[in-house]
Structure formats: structure tokens, C-alpha cells
C-alpha positions as CSV (number, residue, x, y, z in Angstrom):
1,X,-7.5,-2.4,-0.2
2,X,-7.3,1.1,-1.7
3,X,-9.8,2.2,-3.3
4,X,-8.4,3.0,-6.3
5,X,-6.9,-0.6,-6.7
6,X,-10.6,-1.9,-5.9
7,X,-11.7,-0.2,-9.2
8,X,-9.1,-1.3,-11.0
9,X,-9.7,-5.0,-10.3
10,X,-14.1,-3.9,-10.8
11,X,-12.0,-2.5,-14.3
12,X,-10.0,-6.4,-15.1
13,X,-13.3,-8.1,-14.2
14,X,-15.3,-6.4,-16.7
15,X,-12.9,-6.8,-19.7
16,X,-12.9,-10.8,-18.6
17,X,-16.5,-10.7,-18.7
18,X,-17.4,-9.0,-21.5
19,X,-15.1,-11.7,-23.8
20,X,-17.4,-14.5,-22.0
21,X,-20.6,-12.7,-22.7
22,X,-19.3,-11.4,-26.6
23,X,-20.4,-14.4,-28.0
24,X,-23.7,-15.2,-26.0
25,X,-25.3,-11.9,-26.1
26,X,-25.3,-11.7,-29.7
27,X,-26.7,-15.1,-30.2
28,X,-29.4,-14.2,-26.7
29,X,-29.8,-10.1,-27.9
30,X,-28.5,-7.7,-25.5
31,X,-31.6,-7.1,-23.3
32,X,-32.4,-11.3,-23.3
33,X,-28.6,-11.4,-22.2
34,X,-29.0,-9.3,-19.6
35,X,-32.7,-10.1,-18.0
36,X,-30.9,-14.0,-17.7
37,X,-27.9,-12.4,-16.6
38,X,-29.6,-11.1,-13.8
39,X,-30.8,-13.8,-12.4
40,X,-27.8,-15.1,-11.7
41,X,-26.5,-12.2,-10.5
42,X,-29.4,-11.9,-7.7
43,X,-29.3,-15.6,-7.0
44,X,-25.8,-15.3,-6.0
45,X,-25.4,-11.9,-4.3
46,X,-28.2,-12.4,-2.4
47,X,-26.7,-15.9,-0.9
48,X,-23.1,-14.1,-0.3
49,X,-25.0,-10.7,1.2
50,X,-26.9,-13.0,3.5
51,X,-23.7,-15.1,4.7
52,X,-20.7,-12.1,4.4
53,X,-23.1,-9.4,3.9
54,X,-25.4,-7.1,6.8
55,X,-28.9,-6.8,5.8
56,X,-29.8,-5.0,9.1
57,X,-27.8,-2.1,8.2
58,X,-30.3,-1.1,5.7
59,X,-32.7,2.1,6.1
60,X,-35.4,2.7,4.2
61,X,-33.5,5.5,2.4
62,X,-30.5,3.3,1.4
63,X,-32.9,0.5,-0.3
64,X,-34.8,4.0,-1.7
65,X,-31.7,4.5,-3.1
66,X,-30.3,1.8,-3.8
67,X,-33.2,0.7,-6.0
68,X,-33.2,3.5,-7.3
69,X,-29.5,2.7,-8.7
70,X,-30.2,-0.9,-9.7
71,X,-33.0,0.2,-12.0
72,X,-30.9,3.3,-14.0
73,X,-27.4,1.8,-13.3
74,X,-28.4,-2.2,-14.3
75,X,-32.3,-2.2,-15.9
76,X,-31.3,0.7,-18.2
77,X,-27.4,0.5,-18.3
78,X,-26.9,-3.1,-18.6
79,X,-29.3,-3.7,-21.0
80,X,-28.1,-0.4,-23.2
81,X,-24.5,-2.0,-23.1
82,X,-25.4,-5.5,-24.1
83,X,-27.7,-4.1,-26.6
84,X,-24.3,-2.4,-28.1
85,X,-22.2,-5.3,-27.4
86,X,-24.8,-7.5,-29.5
87,X,-24.2,-4.9,-32.0
88,X,-21.0,-3.8,-32.0
89,X,-18.8,-5.6,-30.1
90,X,-16.6,-5.5,-27.1
91,X,-14.0,-3.2,-28.3
92,X,-16.2,-0.7,-29.5
93,X,-18.9,-1.0,-26.5
94,X,-15.8,-0.1,-24.1
95,X,-14.9,3.0,-26.0
96,X,-18.2,4.1,-25.9
97,X,-18.5,3.2,-22.3
98,X,-15.7,5.2,-21.0
99,X,-17.8,8.0,-22.0
100,X,-19.5,7.1,-18.1
101,X,-15.6,8.0,-16.4
102,X,-16.0,12.0,-17.3
103,X,-20.3,12.3,-16.8
104,X,-19.9,10.5,-13.3
105,X,-17.2,12.8,-12.4
106,X,-19.1,16.0,-13.6
107,X,-21.8,14.8,-11.5
108,X,-19.8,14.5,-8.1
109,X,-19.0,18.0,-8.5
110,X,-22.4,19.5,-9.1
111,X,-23.7,16.4,-6.4
112,X,-21.4,15.9,-4.0
113,X,-18.7,19.3,-4.2
114,X,-16.0,17.0,-5.0
115,X,-12.5,18.5,-6.0
116,X,-9.8,17.5,-8.1
117,X,-6.0,19.0,-7.8
118,X,-4.6,20.1,-11.0
119,X,-2.2,16.9,-11.2
120,X,-5.5,14.7,-10.6
121,X,-7.5,16.6,-13.3
122,X,-4.7,15.9,-15.7
123,X,-4.3,12.6,-14.7
124,X,-8.2,12.3,-15.3
125,X,-7.4,13.5,-18.7
126,X,-4.8,11.3,-19.5
127,X,-6.7,8.5,-18.5
128,X,-9.9,9.3,-20.6
129,X,-8.0,10.4,-23.5
130,X,-5.5,7.2,-23.2
131,X,-8.6,5.2,-23.1
132,X,-10.9,6.5,-26.3
133,X,-7.0,6.2,-28.3
134,X,-6.3,2.3,-27.1
135,X,-10.0,1.1,-28.4
136,X,-10.4,3.8,-31.1
137,X,-8.2,2.4,-33.4
138,X,-9.1,0.4,-36.6
139,X,-7.2,-2.1,-38.1
140,X,-6.4,-2.6,-41.9
141,X,-8.4,-5.7,-43.9
142,X,-8.9,-6.8,-47.0
143,X,-11.6,-6.4,-48.9
144,X,-13.4,-7.7,-51.9
145,X,-15.7,-5.9,-53.5
146,X,-15.7,-3.3,-50.9
147,X,-16.8,-5.9,-48.1
148,X,-14.4,-5.9,-45.7
149,X,-12.9,-9.6,-44.9
150,X,-11.2,-11.3,-42.0
151,X,-12.5,-9.5,-39.1
152,X,-13.3,-11.7,-36.2
153,X,-16.4,-12.2,-34.6
154,X,-15.6,-9.4,-31.7
155,X,-14.9,-6.8,-34.4
156,X,-17.7,-7.2,-36.4
157,X,-20.9,-5.0,-37.0
158,X,-24.2,-5.7,-37.0
159,X,-26.9,-3.4,-38.4
160,X,-25.8,0.3,-38.6
161,X,-22.5,1.3,-36.2
162,X,-24.3,5.0,-34.6
163,X,-27.3,2.7,-33.6
164,X,-25.0,0.5,-31.3
165,X,-22.8,3.8,-30.3
166,X,-25.9,5.6,-29.2
167,X,-26.9,2.4,-27.3
168,X,-23.6,2.9,-26.1
169,X,-23.5,5.9,-24.8
170,X,-27.0,5.2,-23.4
171,X,-26.0,2.6,-21.3
172,X,-22.8,4.3,-20.0
173,X,-25.1,7.3,-18.7
174,X,-27.4,4.8,-16.7
175,X,-24.1,3.2,-15.2
176,X,-23.1,6.6,-14.1
177,X,-26.3,7.5,-12.7
178,X,-26.8,4.4,-11.2
179,X,-23.2,4.9,-9.4
180,X,-24.2,8.3,-7.9
181,X,-27.1,7.5,-6.2
182,X,-25.3,4.5,-4.5
183,X,-22.7,6.9,-3.3
184,X,-25.1,8.3,0.0
185,X,-25.4,4.9,0.8
186,X,-22.2,3.3,1.2
187,X,-21.0,6.7,2.7
188,X,-23.2,6.2,5.4
189,X,-21.3,2.7,6.0
190,X,-23.5,-0.4,4.0
191,X,-21.2,-3.2,2.7
192,X,-20.7,-3.2,-0.8
193,X,-22.0,-6.7,-0.7
194,X,-25.3,-5.9,0.7
195,X,-25.5,-2.8,-1.7
196,X,-24.5,-4.9,-4.5
197,X,-27.4,-7.4,-3.5
198,X,-30.2,-4.6,-3.5
199,X,-29.2,-3.2,-6.0
200,X,-29.9,-6.4,-8.3
201,X,-33.3,-7.3,-6.9
202,X,-35.3,-4.8,-8.2
203,X,-33.1,-4.4,-11.5
204,X,-33.9,-8.2,-12.1
205,X,-37.9,-7.9,-11.3
206,X,-38.1,-4.6,-14.0
207,X,-35.9,-6.5,-16.4
208,X,-38.2,-9.0,-17.0
209,X,-41.3,-6.7,-15.9
210,X,-40.2,-4.4,-19.3
211,X,-38.8,-7.6,-21.2
212,X,-41.2,-7.1,-24.1
213,X,-40.9,-3.5,-24.8
214,X,-37.0,-4.0,-24.3
215,X,-37.1,-6.3,-26.8
216,X,-39.2,-4.3,-29.6
217,X,-36.9,-1.2,-28.9
218,X,-33.2,-3.4,-29.3
219,X,-34.6,-5.2,-32.5
220,X,-32.1,-7.7,-31.8
221,X,-31.6,-9.6,-34.9
222,X,-31.2,-12.8,-33.5
223,X,-32.9,-14.9,-30.8
224,X,-31.6,-18.3,-30.7
225,X,-32.6,-20.7,-28.4
226,X,-31.3,-20.8,-25.1
227,X,-29.1,-24.2,-24.0
228,X,-26.6,-25.2,-21.0
229,X,-23.4,-23.6,-22.7
230,X,-25.6,-20.0,-22.7
231,X,-26.4,-20.9,-19.1
232,X,-22.8,-21.8,-18.7
233,X,-21.8,-18.2,-20.0
234,X,-24.3,-16.1,-17.8
235,X,-23.5,-17.9,-14.7
236,X,-19.7,-17.2,-15.6
237,X,-20.5,-13.5,-16.5
238,X,-22.7,-12.8,-14.4
239,X,-19.9,-13.9,-11.0
240,X,-17.3,-12.3,-12.9
241,X,-18.6,-9.3,-14.0
242,X,-21.7,-8.5,-10.9
243,X,-20.6,-10.4,-7.9
244,X,-16.7,-9.5,-8.2
245,X,-16.7,-6.5,-10.3
246,X,-19.7,-4.3,-9.4
247,X,-18.7,-5.4,-5.5
248,X,-15.6,-3.8,-5.9
249,X,-16.7,-0.5,-7.9
250,X,-19.0,-0.3,-5.2
251,X,-16.2,-0.8,-2.4
252,X,-14.7,2.2,-4.0
253,X,-16.6,4.3,-4.5
254,X,-17.8,4.0,-0.7
255,X,-14.0,4.6,-0.2
256,X,-12.8,7.5,-1.9
257,X,-14.0,9.7,-4.6
258,X,-16.7,9.3,-7.2
259,X,-14.8,10.8,-10.0
260,X,-11.1,8.5,-9.3
261,X,-13.0,5.1,-8.7
262,X,-15.3,6.1,-11.9
263,X,-12.4,7.2,-14.1
264,X,-10.3,3.6,-13.1
265,X,-12.6,1.5,-13.2
266,X,-13.3,2.8,-17.1
267,X,-9.8,1.7,-18.1
268,X,-11.8,-1.4,-19.0
269,X,-11.2,-1.5,-22.7
270,X,-7.4,-1.1,-22.3
271,X,-7.3,-4.3,-20.3
272,X,-9.1,-5.6,-23.4
273,X,-6.1,-5.0,-25.0
274,X,-4.2,-7.7,-24.3
275,X,-7.2,-9.9,-23.8
276,X,-8.4,-9.4,-27.4
277,X,-4.6,-10.3,-28.5
278,X,-4.4,-13.4,-26.6
279,X,-8.5,-14.6,-27.9
280,X,-8.4,-13.5,-31.5
281,X,-4.5,-13.8,-31.7
282,X,-4.1,-10.4,-33.5
283,X,-1.5,-8.1,-32.6
284,X,-3.2,-4.4,-31.6
285,X,-1.6,-1.2,-33.4
286,X,0.8,0.9,-32.2
287,X,-1.7,3.6,-31.7
288,X,-3.4,0.9,-29.3
289,X,-0.5,0.6,-27.1
290,X,-0.3,4.4,-27.0
291,X,-3.3,5.1,-25.8
292,X,-2.6,2.1,-23.2
293,X,0.9,4.1,-21.8
294,X,-1.3,7.3,-21.7
295,X,-3.7,5.5,-19.4
296,X,-1.3,3.6,-17.0
297,X,0.3,7.1,-16.7
298,X,-3.0,9.3,-16.4
299,X,-4.0,6.3,-13.6
300,X,-0.9,6.9,-11.7
301,X,-1.1,10.5,-11.6
302,X,-5.3,9.9,-9.9
303,X,-2.8,6.7,-7.5
């Protein structure tokens, strides 16, 4: 499979997963949702890696790098992104997550010496700009006494907007740093499934060790009792996002340029538009579709 296609499929998986997680993450709180989900992620990934992966291919340096990648990309990245989603919803979180792409691209230039042609640079710029436009729109809503009404639950803001956006930025930076750390291991030939499982184990342990500090810093407004419905959503979200999505993006990173793979995988917010339309039954604005078109053109130039 071409690494570009794998990155785009990973973006689609993350878009689907964010819709599955949107309501449960508000009910359970960002860090709590992240650590509960990581239990399912670790169990599934280690089982799949044992059957289809190659644990024997791991060297000590690989384990160290992947552990660091998991702690930065999953412990910090996932906990922060889910905290953002709990506060500002999946669409706005997706908007902020796009900074993951240019940060990873810049890191790859300085760390790995990657270069881009002018066409690829133009495509990368179009992709990022298109994503930003696509998810940056705000639909006009009716107001009663200056209070917006009619917003879908996915669009509601819990607390101050800038706080949620700040959490999203931290999460995106964590994801970018985690991807960079995993790149040398994947280049060395370690398969994506084994790498994903190795990242998940220390991240899960870390999320539970730092459970109280993370909950205290995140200041989740809700902490509902865990139900079997939540467990079902956790397992579905873990399977789609981490088992399928993360394995695809690690495969992409291992078979191509970090910058291109990361930028293509950052098209998740654009893929959210038709999914949100179906879910909320509210058609996105013209600006959203223009942004989506720019992203498609940019992705084509990158391909």
C-alpha cells in the first residue's frame, strides 16, 4: 500500500473515532477517557502484535525510542486532545490538531534532513490552509438574550474557548513529537503493529500513574459514572483510532517522508465535514467546502 494512502485512511479512521468519542469524552472527562481507552488499546494491540507482529525485531534502543514516543504522543498528546474535545467539541479540536502537520514537517527537516520540492511545499501549504478553512467556519445561530441556541452538542463550548484550544495545541505538539521519535524505529524495519503495541504499553502505565495530576490540571466539569455503554464506545474508539488509525500512520511514517505522511494524516478535520453533516443533519457552509476542495488539491500535489 502506498504510504500516502495509508496516511489518508488513518485520517478517516481518526475522524470516525472522534465522532464515536465526542459524547463519552464529555461525560467522563478527557484524561479519564484517555486512560480507560488505552487499556482497550493495549490489550488489542499486544494481542494482534503477538499473532501478526515480530517482537523479536525490537532492539533495546527501539524500545526506548518507542516508549518515549508513547509517553509524549499518547500520554501527553491523547490526554490533551481529549481534554480539548471535552471542552470545545470534535470540530474545533480538529482545527487545532492541524498544527501537528507543520510542526512535524519542520521537525523532520531539522532532524532527518528531509527536503521538499516546490510543488510539494505548495501542496503542503494548500493542505494546511484548506483544513484550517474547512473547520474554521462558524455557522450563524439564533440567539435569545445574547445566548446562542440551536447548536448541536458537538459544537458546544464548556468553559473558556481559549483554554480548550490551548489543550488542543498541546495535544497536537505531543502527537508530532511522538511521530518524530517513532520514525527511526520504523526506518530500521520494525513492523507498524509491533511498534504501535510497544508505544501503547508505557503510555497506558503512565496515564494511570499520573491520573490524579492530569484530572486536576484538566479540571473536567463532568465525571459521570462509567457504564457499559461507555465501555462499548471506548472499545470501538480504541479499535478505530489506535488499532487501525495509528497502525496505518506508523506504516506511513515507516514507508515515506514524515512531513508528507503527517500532513496527509492531518486531513481528519476535512473528512469530519460530511460525517458531521450526516450526524447533525446540518449542512456545512460554503467556506467549509472551499477549504475541503483546497485540501484535496493540496493532497493531490503531495501525491
